[in-house]
C-alpha positions, 0 to 999 in steps of 0.5 A, spaced: 877 681 751 883 684 747 884 683 740 891 683 737 890 682 730 889 688 726 883 688 721 880 682 725 874 686 729 871 693 728 867 696 733 861 700 730 859 706 734 854 712 734 855 717 739 853 724 741 859 726 745 864 730 742 870 725 742 873 727 736 875 734 733 871 733 726 865 731 730 860 737 730 854 733 734 853 726 732 858 721 730 858 714 727 865 711 728 868 705 725 874 703 730 879 697 729 879 694 736 886 690 734 889 695 730 887 701 735 885 706 730 879 710 727 878 707 720 872 712 718 868 717 722 862 720 720 860 727 723 854 731 722 849 735 726 844 730 726 845 722 726 847 719 720 841 715 717 842 708 714 844 709 707 850 714 709 852 709 715 851 703 709 856 707 704 861 709 709 861 701 711 862 699 704 867 704 702 871 702 708 871 695 706 873 697 699 879 700 702 881 696 708 877 689 707 872 686 711 873 685 718 872 678 721 866 680 724 863 687 726 862 688 733 856 693 735 
């Protein structure tokens, strides 16, 4: 499936792989599947807890608006 409308679908993913230069271990990504760019990244030594992840999403909603739906 290919998303063509930027801002319509966000991928939300947690990983331990060092995919990005700012990653120091665990990473929580918000990725716009239509626009094909990272919206926000949380990188830390340990996995972000629910409060940090929720705050990250709220800040992204304020900046970019909410997607039509998130895809986990």
